[in-house]
N, C-alpha and C positions, 0 to 999 in steps of 0.2 A: 458607626453603629451597625450591626448586622443580627438578622434573624437567622437562626440556624436550627435545622432539623437533623438528627441521626437516624439514618436508616441501615439495619443490618441486612447484608446480602450473604445468604447461607452457602458456604463452598464445601466441598466433599471433604477437606481436610484443613486441619488447623494450620497455620493462624487464620483468622477471620479477618475479613475488611469490612468496616463501617463506613458508609458514605453519609457525608453531611452536606445538606443543601441549604442555601440561604439567600437573604438579599442584603447588600451592602448598601446602607443609606448614606453613601459617603460624599453626596453633591452638595453638602451643606459645610461651611468653613466655620471654625470654632476658636481660632486663635488671633488674638491681636499682634500688631507688629508695630511698634513706633507710635508717635504721636499723631493728633489729626493735623492735616495740613492746614494753613492758615485761613483758607477760604471756608473752612468748616467751623469758624468760630462760633456761629450761632446754629450749627448743624450737628447732628451726632456724628461721630467717627465711624467710618466704615471697618468693621473687622476684618482681618486678612489673615491668611495662613504664613507661618514662618518658612515652611518648606513645602511649597505648591508641588503636588505630584498628580499625574492623570490619574482618574479613577478607573476608566475602562476605555482602552484604546486596543482595536481589534487589527492586529497585523501593523500596516503603516498608518501613521497617525493622518487621517483625512481631514482634519479640521483645518480650516482656512479663514482668514478676513473676511467679513459679510461682503458679499459681492455687491456691485453697483446697483443690480436690478432689484436688490432685495432690501436697499438703504432705509425704504419707508418703515421697515419692521422695527428701526431704532426708536421711532417716536411712540410705538405700540408695546415696548417692553421695558422692563427696568429691574431694579435690584430691590428685593423685601429684606430688610435686615434689622437686626435687633443688638444695639450697642451693648446691652446688660447681659444677654445670654450669648452673645458672640456667634449669632448666627446669620448666615447670609445665603441667601437662594435667589434664583432667578423667578421673576413674576411676570405676567402678561396681562394687558388690559383687554377685558370682554365686555365691558360696560363704560360710560362715561365715568361712574364712580366706583367701579367694581374691578378687582385685578384677581387672577388666578394663580395658584402656586401649589406646591406639594404640602400635604396635611402635616408630615413630620416636621416641615420648616416652622410650623407655628406651635406643634403640641409635643414635638419629639415622639417617643414610642412608649409604651406601656412599661411601667417601672421606673421611668424617669421623671424628674419634676418639669412640668411644661412651664415655658417663659411667661411673663406678663404680655398678654396681647397689645395692652397699652403702649408697650415700649417699642414696638415695631415701628419702622418708617418704609415707605415706598419711594424710591427715587427713579422716576420715569426717565427713560433716555439717558442713562448714567454715561454713556460715551461722551455725550456733549453738553446736554441741557441740564442734566441733574435736577429736575422738577420734583421738588420733596412734597409729600404729603403724609399726614398722621392718618391713623385708624379712626373711623367714626366712633364717636363716643369717648374718645381719649379724655377729654375734659372733664366728663361726668362720671367716669368709672363704670361705663356701659358697653366697653368695646366688645365683650364676649357675645353680646346679641347680634353683633355686625359680622359674625363670622359663619358660614356654613361649610361643613366638612364632611367627608365620608365616614370618618371616626374621630372621636377626640382622643382616644388612645389606641394606637395599632398593634394589633397582637403581633408578637414576635415568634409564636410557635405555630406549627401548622394546626388548622389552616391558616395561613399567613394573609393578613388584611392588606396586602400590597395594592389591590385594586380599590380599596377605600382611601389610598393615599392621595387626595386631593383636597382642596379647599379654595373658597371664595372669600375675599376680604372687601368689605365696604370702607372707601376712603372718607375723610371728612370733608372732601371738596372733589368736584368732577375733575380730578387731574388729568384724566385721560381725554376728555373731551370727546372729539370725534374719532381719535387714533385708536380704534378697537378692532381686535382680530375677531372675525366670525368663527364660530364654533358648529361644527359640521359632524354631528354623529353618524358613524357609518357601521355596517355589519363587520363583523371579522373578515368575512370572506372579501368584501369590498376593499378592506385595507390591505388585505395579502395581495390582492391583485394589483392595487396602486403601488405597493411597495415593489412587486416584481416588475412593474413597468417604470420603475425608478423614478416615482412622481412624489416620494415621501422624502423629506428632509428635516433637520433640526437646526435651531437658532438659539444659542445660549450664550450667558456669561460663564468663563471659567477662570478660575484663580490661577491655573498654571499655563494658559494659552492667552497670548494678547490680554494681560490682566485687565479685568474690568471693561473689556470691550467686546462687543457681540462677536462670536463666532459661527461659522457655518459648517454644518457637516452632512454630506450627501454622497452617495445615496444611502438611504437608511434600510437595510434589509430587515424585514420583519417576517419571522417565522415561527413555527410550532415547535419543531423538533430541530434539536442540534447534535452534533457529534458527541455522543457520549451521554446524551441526555435526550430521551424521546419524550413527546408530549404526553402520554400517559402518566409517565413518572413526574414530570414537572406539575402537571394539572393537580395531582394528588396533594401537592404543598400548597396550594393556594384556596382561599375561599373566593368564590366567582372567578374562576379561571377564564371563562368566556370573555371576560373584560380585560384580561391581561394581554399587554404586547411586548413581545420579546424582540428587541431590535440591536443593531449593531452600529448606530451612530455613535462615534467616538465622544466621550464626555471627560470632564474634569471637575474640581471642587467648584461648587456653588452652581452646578448645572440642574439640580433637583427643581422641579417646578417648571421646567422649560418647555415650550410647545413642540409637539411633533406636527410637521405642517405637510399639507397636501397641496402640490402645485397645481393651480387651477387659471383658466384663462381669466378669471376675475381678480386673481391674485391668491396669496397663501390663505388657507383655511385650517383651523386647529382641528386634527382627528384625533388628538391623544395629548399626553403629558409624561414626560420623563421623570421618573421617581427614583431610581434606584439601579442597583447590578445584581443580577442572579449569578452566585457562585456555586461550585460543587468542589468539596474536598473529601479525603477519606483518611481513616486511620486504620492500622492494622492491631489487630487485638488477639492476644492469646491468654486463655483462661480469664477472660474478664479484664484484663489489664491491657492498656494502650502499650504496645511496643514498638510502633513506628507511626510517625507522622507525615502524610504526603503533602506536596506543596497544593494549594487550593487553585482551582482552575476557573477563571471567569467564562461562564457560559454565553451570557448576553447580558444588555441593560433591560430595566424593565420600564414599561410605561402603562398608563391607564387609558382606556379607549374613551372616547368622548361621549360614547353611548353610556357610560356610567355616571356621568354627571350633568349631561346638557340639560336634562328636564329638572333637574335641581337648580340650576343657574337660571333658568327662566322662572321659576318661583321665587328665587332670591331677588332677581330684577323686580319683579312686580310687588314684593312685600313691604308694607308699612311696618317697620319694626317698633316695638314698644320702648319709648325712651325714658320712662321714669320708673323710680322705685315704686311709687304707688300703682301703676299699672301692672308691674310685675307681680305685687302682692294680689292683685284682684285675679290675675292667670292662676297663681299657685292655689289661691282659694278654691277657684273654679274646678281645677284640675283634682283637689284634694276632695272636693265633693262627688267627683267621678270615681274616686278611689284609685286614682292614677298617680298621685302624688303623695309620697309620705314623708317630705322634708319640712323643713322650718319654712314658716311664712315670714321671709325676711327682705323681699323686694330684690333679691339677688338672682340674676341668671347664672345656673350652674349645672353641672353633670345630671344631678337627678331631676332637676326641671326639664332639660333637654329629653332624657329618658321617657319621662311623662308624657311630653308632648309628641314624640315620636310614636307611643303607644296609642295616643288617642287617634293620631292621623292615620295610623294603620288600621284601627278599628273602624274608622269612619270611612275607609277607602280613598282617602286624600294622599297627595303626594307627600311622602316621609320626608320631612326637612329639618324638624327640631327647632324651628324657629319660633321665637316670642313675637306673634304678630297682631296687629289690631284686627285682623280678619278671625283670628283664632279666637280671641277674646270675645268678640261679638258674637260669634258662633256658639261658644259656650255660655255666654250669658243668656242668648236666645233659647238655647235648649234649658237652661234652669227656669227660665219665666214660663215656658211652655210646661215644664213639669209642675210647676207651681199651680198653674190654671188648672190642670188635670186633678190635682190633689182637692182644690178648691171645689170643682165640680162634683167630686165623688163623696 
């Protein structure tokens, strides 16, 4: 998948050259190969690529097997995959029952049909343990309520929503336990300084390199401008470019959703998430017609700064999610009374309800999550009751 923007550079003579920039969200694997192994008789088969290829390797491939000093990361990471949609991405534990991954792994991008969230599985420590867990609500048809993301449909045209390409998923059980990676939001300047000091690295699953075993890539250079692509030009392509991390850690298929990590005395801490690859290409045009196409050039891999999602994670951790259709109907009714929800009262959590919740949260100065929570329903009911009392007194 890719986002593409076409930009025209005016030259003094014809032909003209148009530049196209975009993101390749190729860290997810979509094709099956062969039947499930025998040990998976009661587990879903893991999708695999028939012809694995690196997604973005800069110069020499610097990926290597996970060093012994970082072996504890194995128990804090895993694969998030959907056998029906053939999607495989890296995910990592951020709470006993919550994992983080790239948003497009769950929803794909705008214009594409999203897979069923209920069909996803998380396999923690896929290298050795393969501890499987389903998504919360999978048995009751309420999985959509147990996901929070930057966007449910990523915009493919400028301004590109790459910095919204993150998601947190609540599991049906606490599969992560105490094996959790701390999330540390830093300023862009702090991240750039840490990268310059060679303290930033990436750990991920890759289809093309030691398949389905964690690989290590370091150091991750994180910069604003690159040869042939200055920051002013890059920033114009993205929504919220301040949260964008352009890095050069080498990646392969299934690396979407992997953590960008800071080496600290207390151990690795998450400062961002890898989500895609930024590419630049150009075509030569004469009298409005394409006369020559040039080879696309990879500029850098793209990541989202933890500053973009840390507060949302805290809200998600504390949230008590509404778990019944009756509760969702009550929420829909309350938001309809606020003239924020114009959908049907059907007890189902969907895009229209999420938008209504976000609008209410924004208007009330709350953290915008889009989550259907007990606290939100209580707040709305309290407001409705107070409004009724005022009417009675008038």
